[in-house]
Structures are given as C-alpha cells and as structure tokens.
MIFIDREN-395439 format. One record per atom (N, C-alpha, C): x, y, z. Coordinates in pm, whole numbers, plus 50000, padded with zeros to 5 digits. Example, Ala and Ser with C-alpha at 12.3 -4.5 7.8 and 13.67 -1.06 7.14 Angstrom:
2
513194943150780512304955050780513204967050780512854977550708513674989450714512905000350787
This chain:
308
559016366655230559766355855288560926360655362561126356755480562246359255567563556354155505564616361655492565866357855448566736349255546567666343655491568516335155580569256343155694569666355155646570346364355740569526367655863568166372055831567246375855929566856364356024566686352255963566466340156047567656337356135568806338356082570056335356167570166345456279570066358056246570346368756338569236368956462568026364156426567016362856535567316351356623568006341856576568386329556664569876329756719570536340156674571886341256721572146340856876571296349356947571456348857090571236333657147570356326857109570136313657146571346304757117571806304856991572866297856945574196300557031574466313357063575616317057140575426311357277574296312357339573996307457475574166292157493573776285557388573896270457393575386267957380576106274157285577576270857264578346275057390578056286457450578946290257564578736280757684577516276357707577266267757821577906253857791578016249557676578736237157639580176238057654580816250157604582166251057598582746259057703582026268357774582686275957882583726286057832583576289557706584416298857640583656308857551583896321657571583176331057486583656330557343585076329757333585716330357196585346318357124585306306457183585106294157113583586293157084582666298357172581306299157132581016307857012581706319657015581556328556894582006321956771583056313856774583596306756659582506296056610581936288656707580906278856673579726285156607579306297056662578126303556602578496308756450579746312656441580026317856310580146306156206580706294856252580676283456161579366277456138578426278856238576966275556204576386283956102576716296856103576216305255995576766301255855578006298755848578626294555720578066282255668577666272555754577026260855707575576262555660574956271655745573546275055700573516283055581574356291755561574376299855440574866291555322575576282055343576056273255218575136261055200574136259855274573236248255242572356250455122572246241055049571506243054911569936243054946569406238155055568066237055076567746244955204566546249555212566096257155332565416246255419565866245755546565316235855640563806240755666563006229655718561676233855756561586241455882562536238555965562696245656090564136251556113564276264956079565706269556099566146268556240565296269856348565726268456481566406254356509565616243856452566146230256465567416227956401567456232556287568766230256200569976237956264569716250956299570806258456358571266252956502570196249656574570516245856715571326230256697570816223356613571506210056597573026212456552573166221956450574566225156398575436230656507575046239956584575916246256685576156236656795575146228256822575386217956938576356207456897576326202456772577306193056721578746198856710578746212156665580066217756646580726219456783579896223656891580356226457023580806213457083580036202357068580496189557126581826185257065582106187156941583406183556874584506192556928584296204856959585266214557015585476210557159584556207557233584696204057376585526190757389585296181157295586066169157312587596170857307587966180057203589416184057195589826192357313588966201457344589346211257457589486204257594588826191757619588876186257745590356180357751591056176057647592416171557664593316183357691593046194757633593936205957672593626209957832592396208957873592036212458012592736203558113593016190458073593696180858159595216185658174595716192558088597146197758085597246211258146596056218258169596056231758207596866234258345597466246258339598286248258465597416254858576597186247258680596336252958797594866251758768594156257158846592586256058823592136261858694591106256358633590646260658516589156266358540588966278058497587616284058509587076288258372585836289558350585226293658226585686307758198585576311758069585796327158043584616335158103584946344758166583726352958225582896359258123581666358658154580596363958057579956376258131579896388158053579276398658105577716397858099577186394757971575766394357951575466381757875574416374157922573786363857837572836369557733573136367857606572336375057508570916368557498570736356557538569446350057512568566351857647567406356057621566416357057734565116350457710564606343857794563336336257780562596336957913561606345957930560996347258059560426334758126560086325558036559576312958085560646303958150561896306358118562986298158168564046306658236563686318458283564686327858342565456321158454564876314058541565586308958659566676298258612566246288258507567126278758458568326285958388567986295658307569076302658235570096309158326569636316758428570486323358523571326313958594570746302858651571576293358729572536287058641572276284358523573156276058435574356282358380574336296758396575516303758343576426307958453576116305058580577026308758695578346300558673579416305658745580646298858735580576285258803579876284558920579736272158991578966261658898577996265858834577216255658748578056251458624578816261658569579556257558456580816248458494581296249958625582276241358668581766226358692580526227158745579766213158768579556205958632579326214158522579136208058393580286200658345581486205558393582806198958353582836184058401582056181258497582046166858535581286157658433580506163658339579716155658243580606153058128580246142258057580696138957923580156149857825580746151757713580216162457625578826159557585578386146857557577046143357525576066146257636576546141257764575676145257872575486159657897576436166757879576466180857891575446188057795575486183157672574646189357571573176185057594572906173057630571626167957656571106175257779571736176357891571206183857994570916197957975571746204857893571586219957875570336220457779570226213657673569146214557577567806212257644567816201657717566436197157780566176206257913567076206957998566826212958135566926227458133567786232858051567936248058057567156254657950567276249057837566556255257708565186250157681564816239557749563466233957734563146227357602564136220957535563956214657416563206201257443562346197757348561736183957356562736172857333562436160657375563356150357357563646146757215562666148757129562916146756984563856155956933563806168656963564776179356932566066176456988566186172357115567496168957179568126157857100567346147057074567916135157005568446138556868567716147956802568226152256660569536160356679569636167856780570696176956796571946168956824571856158756903573156151756952573326139456872572306134956781572476123556694572296110956773571526110456866571256097756949569766096056947569366083756989567876080657008567286087857117566066088957123565376096057236565646087557375565606074357358565826065657471567296067657524568206068757444569546071857488569716086057543568966095357499569086108057553568436108057683567366100557713566776100657845567666093957949568506084657905569536078657990570666089158015571046095557920572106105757930571616116358027570346120158028569886130858106569766125758252569436113658270569386108558407570806109158473571756104458405573106105458451573596118458479573196128958383573666141858401572996148258511571756145558536571056151358661571706146558788572076134458787572656128358917574006135658938574716136558854576086144258874575836158258915574886165658852574656179858890574046181159019573126172559060572436174159188573336170959300574336161559266575306157959373576196170059420576536178559323577436188659357576816202559364575606203659336574986217659329574656223359457575356235659487575036242959606573666249159590572966252759701571776260459691571876274859720571896282559615572046298259639570806305059677570496306159798569166310259849568996326159839570106332559839570026346859844569446353159720568586362759731568086369259606569206378659550568866383959428569816392459370570186405759451569216411159518569466423459591570346420859715570016409559782570866404559895572316402259854572476395459749573806393059695574526404959659573906413559588574526426259540574916435259659574136435359769574436443559886575646437959953575736424359969576866418260035578066420859954577946419159814579116422059732579536436259738578706445459751579126460659764579866461359895579456455759998580226457460122581546449860110581576439460044582846431560028583876440759946583486446359833584346453959751584666467959817583856472959894584186484759972585396481760070585186470260140586186465960238587526461960163587296456660041588586453759958589346465559930588646475959880589286487459836589976494959956589336493760059589906500560186590886492460270591206480360227592036471360298591626467460442590246466660451589706464360570589576448360607590706443360656590816429460673589686424360766589346430060875588346426360971586996426560907586746437860824585526439060763585196427260662586326424160582586216412960483586016399860558586636397560672586456384660737585076382660783584336393660827582946393160861582086388560757582416390560628581556387560508581816373360452582876366860498583316354260436582766343260524582366331760455582056319360523583386313560594583116305660699584396301360773585296294160683584676285760588585536277260499585696282160360585476295760345585576302360216586936297560137586816297959997587876295259920588156306159838589396309759826589896319259720590656310859618590176311359496590816302459393591066310959276592306310159215592646317359101592976309858976592586314858858592936309458726593896318758660595196313958656596136322858582596716314458461596426301758456596946292758347598416293558328599226297658422600636298658412601056309658324600116318958299600486329958200600346344158262600156343958398600086357258469600376354558610600876364158689601136362558825599736363458900599626356259013598386355559086598686354159234597706358359307597796358459453598216344559505597386335159460597646319959497596606312659419596956299959399595996291159331594746289559418594966285359541593866282759630594226285659778593406293959839593566298059984592236295060058592246288560174591066283860234591016290160375589756293060422589576298460554589346313860548588396318660626588096332760638589286342260673589986337360774591136346260818592206346060711592586335360655593596335360550593286343360429591986341260388591546348360265591416363760284590826367060404590616381460422591996389160448592986381060506594186388160524594976390060384594896379160300595596380460169594936391960081593586390760079592866400559995593036415560049592946417060184592986430160239594296436360243595306428660234596736434660216597206436460073596666427659975597126427759849596506438359768595116440259773594446448359676594726462559694594876467759816595236482959834596546485859754597436476059755598656478659671598396480359524597536472059476597046473459330596486486659308595526490259391594886503559380595916514959389596956513059472598016522759485598756525459355598886516159266599506518059140598596520659028597396524859055596436530258949595476520658905595426507658966594356497658933593096502858974592006500658901590566504358938589826492258950588766493459030587926481059058586466486159031585836480358930584536483858898583576473158920582566473459016581746462459030580936459158908580676447158872579986442058755579446428358771578136426158721577646412458731578346403858622578836393258669579566383858572578976370158587578586363958474577976350858487576726349958579575976361358576574846362958662575196362958814576426365658846576836366158997577486379759013577556383859143578156396859170579696395059149580326405359097581746405459067582366418659054583576419058984584176431858950585226428758856585516439058777586496439958679587646450358714588866444458723589926453458764590726457158634591106470358631591726474258496592966483058560594006482758471595176491058506594986505458469595936514558501595736527658490595446532458341595696524358249595336526958115593876522158072593216516258159591886510858141591936496458074593026490258081593126475858013592726466658128592026455358088591566445458179592636437658236592796437058370593786429658444593306417258509592116417658559591596407558659590106407258673589616395958673588106396158704587876387058827587046392258908586606384959034585256381959033584736370759072583406366459088583146359659223582026363859286581686358259416580466349359416580686337959487579566329659517579026331959659577716334259673577046339559793576046328259836576216323759963575276313560018575116316460161573816316560207573426318260351574066331560407574016342660337574556355460375575956356460392576746346760337578196348660339578876344960199580036349860180580676346760054581346334160071580946323459979581526310159996582756307259919582866314359792583976312759708584286326159632585486329559635586026340759557586816335159442586386337659324587056331759203587616343659134588966342559091589646352059017590236347358875589936354658782590566350358643591566361858604592796357258580593886366858530594576360858419594256349958379594796344058257594376354258131595416360458068595106369357962594266363057851594456351057825593786343457705592296343957738591826345857855590336345357895589766359057916590386369057884590016382757921589886391457799590446387457679590466395757562589006399957519588026391757536586656395357491586096407857568586696410957681586266422257768586876435457730587906434857644588626446857606590106443557593590886454057571592376453157569592886448457707593866438957702594286431657823595596438457872595646440858007596786446158077597986436458066599146442458086600296434158113600496430958262599876419858305599846417358445601176415858523602226411858438603626409958494604106423958518603786433658427604346447958448603666454258571602426451358589601636455858706602246449758842602486436258833603076430058953604466435058981605276439058890606576444758919606436458458984605396466258940605256479658985604636478259133603866468159169603306466059305604606462659391605496453859337606586450159424607456460559454607716469559358608496482159372607896491059477606506492559473605836502259566605926496359705605886483059721606056475659851607366478559916608426477459829609736479559878609946494259922609396503159852609626516859883608906520960011607756513360039606996517160163607626510960290608686502460275609096495560389610206505060467
C-alpha cells in the first residue's frame, strides 16, 4: 500500500502549480502546499482519491490567502507583478499549451481581474482539465454555479488576452538580440526590437530603486535601457538570460552573485511588447540570496559622477 508521504510527493508538483497560479507568489504557494500536507498527514481517514482531497485542500487554502492578499495588493506601492517562476514543476503533455500560457506574467496579471472563486474555477477547469464535479468539490460550490463562474472568467480573460504567435525559438532569438544590445548599450539596436508602443514597467514595491514605474514608446524605452544597464554592468552586475514564467528573460546579479533584478519580455508579432522588471527584494528571495539594490544604486551614481 502506498504511504501518505509517497502519495503526497507524487502530487506535490500539481499542488504547487495550482497554488502558484491562484496566488502569483512562490512563497505563498509553497506555504499552501505545506499546510495541505499537514492537513493530509493529520487526517484520521484515508480519502478515496488523494488527488481530489489534496487538490481541494490546496485550492481552498489558496483562495483564503488570495482574499487577504488582494487587500494588500490594493495598497501596494506602484505596479504589482507575480513573483517570477523559474520552472513549473508540473508537466502534462496533454495540456502543455494551457500550462505554458497560464504561467506567463501577462496571463497571471489577467487573472488578477477575476474574483478568487472565478480564478480557481478557471484554472482548475481550463488549465488543469478537472471535471466540473471535481471543480465544484474543490471550491465548495454547485456545478451549475461553477459553470457560471467559468463563463464570467472566460469573458474577462478573452477580453484582455494578447495572442502570442511567436514560437519559442523565435522568441528566444529575439530575446538574445535584445540582451546583447542591452549589454552593449546599443540604443538603436534596442529600438529596432521594440514595438512602437512598448511599455517598460517596474515592480519595486517601494522597497528598492528602479528605473521608472512605467515608460512608454520605443524611443523612450530604448534610450533608458541602453544608457542605464551598461552602468550596472560597469559596477560588476551580471546578466544571465533565463526563461521565467515560460517567457524569455534574464536574472541580474551583483558582483557577489546575489539576485538584484529580474526582467521578463512579452513578444508579439516579432517585436517586444512589454519589458517587465521585478526588483522588489521580497519577490526575489526564492531565487537565491538577494542583493542590496540601494548599495548598487549608490555605486552606479558614483561611477556616473566620476565619468563626467
């Protein structure tokens, strides 16, 4: 007979993937998964379906956390982004497209438009392929109510969803050119890769210096990026390209290898549509030791003064 530990560990990737998509937070998703294990381990009876029991538990825990998190996000300083995810631990070949699309920064931000219940129903049904009976059990609503929640959720998602037509190789090739131009301070080269109405948006949460909250337009964005990042590289910051949330991006580290900044690119029609940066230290700790962004900023300013 398979033990509880083995049953749980087999399903852990699925549980984390559900929780992360509901919460947009790696740390909160990990906490929800851990609490799910404690409740499973502490239950006196063995459920007929461990998957159903564990999925229901992690979904309900995540909904409760999201309800309180939404209040905090309304008070958040500047734009709010999900915590960047390096790898999605759950893989299902039959649903690979849904899983990949749903973990992108753009999709997770669209999910913020939904109520916690709509979000959970949409994810369980559309992304993970749960039947309506399973979805209803997980969120504690009738199947009819879940169908209505799904209709509303689909309407919100379709209204705002961009169509990312570029395949992975095309996106990565464009990203490689972008980061090469960024490292070299090639403003003209950057501008050629950006959509005319590109947006550069940063999430610092008021806890770290940042280039700007939002900059719009290829000329403005290319000039800011092309003049700022060579200064960072000049004080020992490194830029390692890395897929994040299923999208091309990069992790920037200080000279000691500590995580300073994460950048993620949205690519559409052969151009970069959005450049998202996360520098809030609270959102980077799961990637490794976090750099002192204020100290790096001071060093950059000193280097700039010396070069004048």
